[in-house]
C-alpha positions as CSV (number, residue, x, y, z in Angstrom):
1,X,0.0,-0.1,0.0
2,X,1.2,3.4,-0.8
3,X,0.8,7.0,0.8
4,X,-1.5,7.9,-2.0
5,X,-3.9,4.9,-1.3
6,X,-3.8,5.8,2.5
7,X,-4.7,9.3,1.6
8,X,-7.7,8.2,-0.6
9,X,-8.9,6.0,2.2
10,X,-8.5,8.8,4.8
11,X,-10.1,11.5,2.5
12,X,-7.1,13.6,2.8
13,X,-4.2,14.8,0.5
14,X,-1.0,12.7,0.1
15,X,0.9,15.7,1.6
16,X,-1.1,15.5,4.7
17,X,-0.3,11.9,5.1
18,X,3.4,12.6,4.5
19,X,3.4,15.4,7.0
20,X,1.6,12.9,9.5
21,X,4.3,10.3,9.0
22,X,7.4,12.7,9.4
23,X,6.0,14.5,12.4
24,X,4.8,17.7,10.7
25,X,1.8,19.9,11.5
26,X,-1.5,18.5,10.7
27,X,-4.9,19.2,12.2
28,X,-6.3,16.9,14.9
29,X,-9.2,15.9,12.6
30,X,-7.0,14.8,9.9
31,X,-4.4,13.2,12.2
32,X,-7.3,11.0,13.7
33,X,-8.4,10.0,10.0
34,X,-5.0,9.0,8.9
35,X,-4.2,7.2,12.3
36,X,-7.4,5.1,11.9
37,X,-6.6,4.1,8.4
38,X,-3.1,3.2,9.1
39,X,-4.3,1.1,12.1
40,X,-7.2,-0.6,9.9
41,X,-4.8,-1.4,7.1
42,X,-1.5,-2.3,9.1
43,X,0.4,0.1,6.9
44,X,4.1,0.4,7.6
45,X,6.0,3.0,5.8
46,X,9.1,2.0,3.7
47,X,12.3,2.7,5.7
48,X,14.2,3.1,2.5
49,X,11.7,5.5,1.1
50,X,11.8,7.6,4.3
51,X,15.5,7.8,4.2
52,X,15.6,8.9,0.7
53,X,12.7,11.4,1.4
54,X,14.2,12.9,4.7
55,X,17.8,12.1,4.4
56,X,17.6,10.3,8.0
57,X,17.2,6.7,9.0
58,X,16.0,7.8,12.6
59,X,18.4,5.4,14.0
60,X,21.2,6.0,16.4
61,X,24.0,3.5,17.1
62,X,24.9,3.1,20.7
63,X,28.2,1.3,21.6
64,X,28.6,0.0,25.1
65,X,31.4,-2.0,26.9
66,X,29.0,-4.5,28.3
67,X,25.4,-5.0,29.1
68,X,25.3,-6.6,32.5
69,X,26.4,-3.4,34.3
70,X,24.1,-1.0,36.6
71,X,25.8,2.0,35.4
72,X,25.7,1.1,31.7
73,X,21.9,0.4,32.1
74,X,21.3,3.7,33.7
75,X,23.2,5.5,30.8
76,X,21.4,3.7,28.1
77,X,17.9,4.2,29.8
78,X,18.7,8.0,29.6
79,X,19.6,7.6,26.0
80,X,16.5,5.5,25.2
81,X,14.1,8.0,27.0
82,X,15.4,10.8,24.7
83,X,15.5,8.9,21.5
84,X,11.9,7.5,21.9
85,X,10.5,11.0,22.8
86,X,12.1,12.2,19.5
87,X,11.2,9.4,17.3
88,X,14.3,7.6,17.0
89,X,15.4,3.9,17.6
90,X,18.5,2.6,19.2
91,X,20.7,0.0,17.7
92,X,22.8,-1.3,20.7
93,X,26.3,-3.1,20.3
94,X,28.1,-4.6,23.3
95,X,32.0,-5.0,23.1
96,X,32.8,-7.0,26.2
97,X,35.3,-4.3,27.3
98,X,37.2,-4.7,24.1
99,X,38.5,-1.4,22.7
100,X,39.3,-2.8,19.3
101,X,35.8,-4.1,19.1
102,X,34.6,-0.7,20.0
103,X,36.3,0.6,16.8
104,X,34.9,-2.2,14.8
105,X,31.2,-1.3,15.9
106,X,31.8,2.4,15.2
107,X,32.9,1.7,11.7
108,X,29.9,-0.7,11.2
109,X,27.4,1.8,12.4
110,X,28.9,4.6,10.4
111,X,28.3,2.6,7.2
112,X,24.9,1.0,8.3
113,X,23.7,3.8,8.1
114,X,22.8,5.5,11.4
115,X,22.1,9.1,12.0
116,X,24.7,9.4,14.7
117,X,26.7,7.4,17.2
118,X,26.8,7.4,21.0
119,X,30.1,5.7,22.4
120,X,30.2,4.8,26.0
121,X,33.9,5.0,26.1
122,X,36.2,2.9,28.2
123,X,39.6,4.2,26.7
124,X,40.4,6.5,23.7
125,X,43.2,4.7,21.8
126,X,44.9,5.9,18.5
127,X,42.3,4.0,16.6
128,X,39.3,5.8,18.3
129,X,40.9,9.1,17.8
130,X,41.6,8.3,14.0
131,X,37.7,7.4,13.6
132,X,36.4,10.3,15.7
133,X,38.5,12.7,13.5
134,X,37.1,11.3,10.2
135,X,33.7,10.1,11.1
136,X,31.0,10.6,8.4
137,X,28.4,10.8,11.1
138,X,28.1,12.8,14.3
139,X,29.5,11.0,17.5
140,X,29.0,11.8,21.1
141,X,31.2,10.0,23.7
142,X,29.9,9.5,27.3
143,X,32.1,8.8,30.1
144,X,35.5,9.8,28.7
145,X,37.1,13.3,27.9
146,X,38.1,13.6,24.3
147,X,38.8,16.7,22.1
148,X,38.0,14.9,19.1
149,X,34.2,14.6,19.5
150,X,31.4,16.3,21.6
151,X,31.7,14.4,25.1
152,X,30.0,14.1,28.4
153,X,32.1,13.0,31.4
154,X,32.3,13.0,35.0
155,X,34.5,14.6,37.5
156,X,36.4,11.5,38.2
157,X,39.4,13.3,39.6
158,X,37.2,15.2,42.0
159,X,35.3,12.2,43.0
160,X,38.7,10.4,43.7
161,X,39.8,13.2,45.7
162,X,36.7,13.3,48.0
163,X,36.9,9.5,48.5
164,X,40.6,10.1,49.5
165,X,39.9,12.5,52.0
166,X,37.0,10.2,53.4
167,X,39.4,7.2,53.4
168,X,42.0,9.2,55.4
169,X,39.4,10.4,57.9
170,X,38.1,6.7,58.3
171,X,41.7,5.7,58.7
172,X,42.5,8.1,61.4
173,X,39.2,7.2,63.3
174,X,40.1,3.6,63.1
175,X,43.6,3.8,64.7
176,X,45.8,4.5,61.7
177,X,46.3,1.3,59.9
178,X,47.1,1.1,56.2
179,X,45.1,2.2,53.4
180,X,44.9,-0.1,50.3
181,X,43.5,0.8,46.7
182,X,42.3,-1.6,44.1
183,X,42.7,0.2,40.8
184,X,41.9,-0.5,36.9
185,X,44.0,0.2,34.1
186,X,45.1,3.7,33.6
187,X,44.5,3.4,30.1
188,X,41.0,4.2,31.0
189,X,41.6,7.9,31.7
190,X,38.5,8.1,33.8
191,X,37.8,5.1,36.0
192,X,41.5,4.5,36.0
193,X,43.9,7.4,35.9
194,X,41.7,10.2,37.1
195,X,40.1,8.2,40.1
196,X,43.4,7.0,41.2
197,X,45.1,10.4,40.9
198,X,42.4,12.2,42.7
199,X,42.4,9.3,45.6
200,X,46.1,9.8,46.0
201,X,45.7,13.7,46.1
202,X,42.9,13.4,48.6
203,X,45.0,11.2,50.9
204,X,47.9,13.5,50.4
205,X,46.0,16.5,51.6
206,X,45.7,14.5,54.9
207,X,49.3,13.9,55.0
208,X,49.1,10.3,53.8
209,X,50.9,8.7,51.1
210,X,49.5,5.6,49.2
211,X,52.3,3.0,49.1
212,X,52.6,0.9,46.2
213,X,52.8,-2.1,48.3
214,X,49.1,-1.6,49.0
215,X,47.9,-1.2,45.5
216,X,46.4,-4.0,43.2
217,X,45.1,-4.1,39.8
218,X,41.8,-5.4,38.8
219,X,39.6,-5.9,35.8
220,X,36.1,-4.5,35.9
221,X,34.7,-7.8,37.3
222,X,33.7,-9.0,40.9
223,X,35.7,-12.1,40.7
224,X,38.9,-9.9,39.8
225,X,38.1,-7.6,42.8
226,X,37.9,-10.5,44.9
227,X,41.2,-11.9,44.0
228,X,42.9,-8.5,44.3
229,X,41.4,-7.9,47.7
230,X,42.2,-11.4,48.9
231,X,45.7,-10.9,47.9
232,X,45.8,-7.9,49.9
233,X,44.4,-9.3,53.0
234,X,46.6,-12.2,53.1
235,X,49.9,-10.3,52.5
236,X,49.0,-7.1,54.6
237,X,47.3,-7.8,58.0
238,X,47.6,-4.1,58.8
239,X,44.9,-2.7,56.3
240,X,42.0,-0.8,57.6
241,X,40.6,0.5,54.3
242,X,40.3,-1.0,50.9
243,X,39.1,1.6,48.4
244,X,38.0,0.1,45.1
245,X,37.9,2.0,41.7
246,X,34.2,0.8,41.1
247,X,31.4,-0.7,43.1
248,X,31.7,-3.8,41.1
249,X,35.3,-4.5,42.3
250,X,34.2,-3.5,45.7
251,X,31.5,-6.3,45.8
252,X,34.2,-8.6,45.1
253,X,36.4,-7.1,47.9
254,X,33.5,-7.5,50.4
255,X,33.2,-11.2,49.5
256,X,37.0,-11.7,49.9
257,X,36.8,-10.0,53.2
258,X,33.9,-12.3,54.4
259,X,35.9,-15.4,53.3
260,X,39.3,-14.0,55.0
261,X,37.5,-13.4,58.3
262,X,36.4,-17.0,58.6
263,X,39.8,-18.0,58.6
264,X,41.2,-15.1,60.7
265,X,38.5,-14.2,63.1
266,X,40.8,-11.9,65.1
267,X,41.8,-9.8,62.1
268,X,41.5,-6.0,62.0
269,X,38.0,-4.6,60.9
270,X,38.3,-3.5,57.3
271,X,36.2,-1.0,55.6
272,X,35.4,-1.3,51.9
273,X,34.8,1.7,49.6
274,X,33.9,2.2,45.9
275,X,32.6,4.3,43.1
276,X,29.4,4.1,41.3
277,X,26.6,3.8,44.0
278,X,25.4,0.3,42.8
279,X,22.0,-0.2,44.0
280,X,22.2,-4.0,44.2
281,X,25.3,-3.7,46.4
282,X,23.4,-1.1,48.6
283,X,20.5,-3.4,48.9
284,X,22.7,-6.4,49.9
285,X,25.2,-4.6,52.3
286,X,23.1,-1.6,53.5
287,X,25.4,0.8,51.8
288,X,29.2,1.4,51.5
289,X,31.0,4.7,51.2
290,X,30.7,5.3,47.6
291,X,30.3,8.0,45.0
292,X,27.1,8.7,43.1
293,X,27.5,9.7,39.6
294,X,24.5,11.0,37.5
295,X,24.6,8.2,34.8
296,X,21.1,8.4,33.6
297,X,21.6,12.3,33.4
298,X,24.8,11.6,31.3
299,X,22.7,9.5,28.9
300,X,19.9,12.0,28.6
301,X,22.3,14.7,27.8
302,X,24.5,12.8,25.5
303,X,21.4,11.7,23.4
304,X,19.9,15.4,23.4
305,X,23.5,16.7,22.4
306,X,23.6,14.1,19.4
307,X,20.1,14.9,18.1
308,X,20.9,18.6,18.2
309,X,23.9,17.8,16.1
310,X,21.7,15.7,13.8
311,X,18.6,17.8,13.4
312,X,20.0,21.4,13.8
313,X,23.5,20.9,12.5
314,X,25.0,22.4,15.6
315,X,28.8,22.7,14.9
316,X,30.1,24.2,18.2
317,X,32.2,21.6,20.0
318,X,30.6,20.8,23.4
319,X,32.2,19.4,26.3
320,X,30.2,18.8,29.6
321,X,31.6,17.6,32.9
322,X,29.0,16.4,35.4
323,X,29.4,16.3,39.2
324,X,29.1,13.6,41.8
325,X,27.9,13.0,45.3
326,X,29.6,11.2,48.2
327,X,27.2,8.8,49.8
328,X,27.4,7.0,53.0
329,X,30.2,9.2,54.0
330,X,30.9,12.3,56.1
331,X,30.6,14.7,52.9
332,X,27.2,13.5,52.0
């Protein structure tokens, strides 16, 4: 069935049907007539024809590092909310934390075609920069700072510093044992480098240096956090605080602490902190000292920014840094 046939059945012009399908102005009376015919006939407009007519596919590619993550789900919920409200659909690709696969999906989406791409970034490699510089479609990066695309990122350094100050305060209150830190790769400039550097700065402001002997590297997985924390607990019996780069890692550290305490019931009391304000962890533990980031807000702002570029041709580069809130701590 064609637009012309829909128009004849609805008793309106073909132009009116076209405006209805493309979100243009049309009177309520004509809108109801067209809607009724479309529902009765089961008409679906041709995607190819719409692309040729509007020069848009009304599709946005979203590249995420993983799907089984509360923070990612909050970001994508924000993205989806905006896209649905403005008549776009989301194509979601998960990379299993593989930067090379991120670039593969970016290239795939660029040629699909989509109207734009949102990358929830883990790290910005040379290949990422090359793509962002030459992309044929607009790209917004969420979660990482980059000068090569519009980006929305969090104040991870400030959050790390606030957590460092809190860790120092908790440490002094507990009698002055050692503070440990479970980090992630520094190639991740946000969760890796910025949080760790901020944490060290927060400790330093309280006159405490973070010793390399009390630092462990973890992947972004609970089991990796478990192994890193267990290593610390077994090797360093004087730890009071284990601060973790993410709440996912902190969940593993808490599990390791429970196991360790069974075998060493007279060990020191250890506090675990994190970043991310994971609600499942909060429900299970009652809440640990952590950092709340506006993940859904970043998704909303990122999608709005991308659609402004797509629909209005905005050319001014935009960098948005979002704040944070320390929860279950003294600065809340």
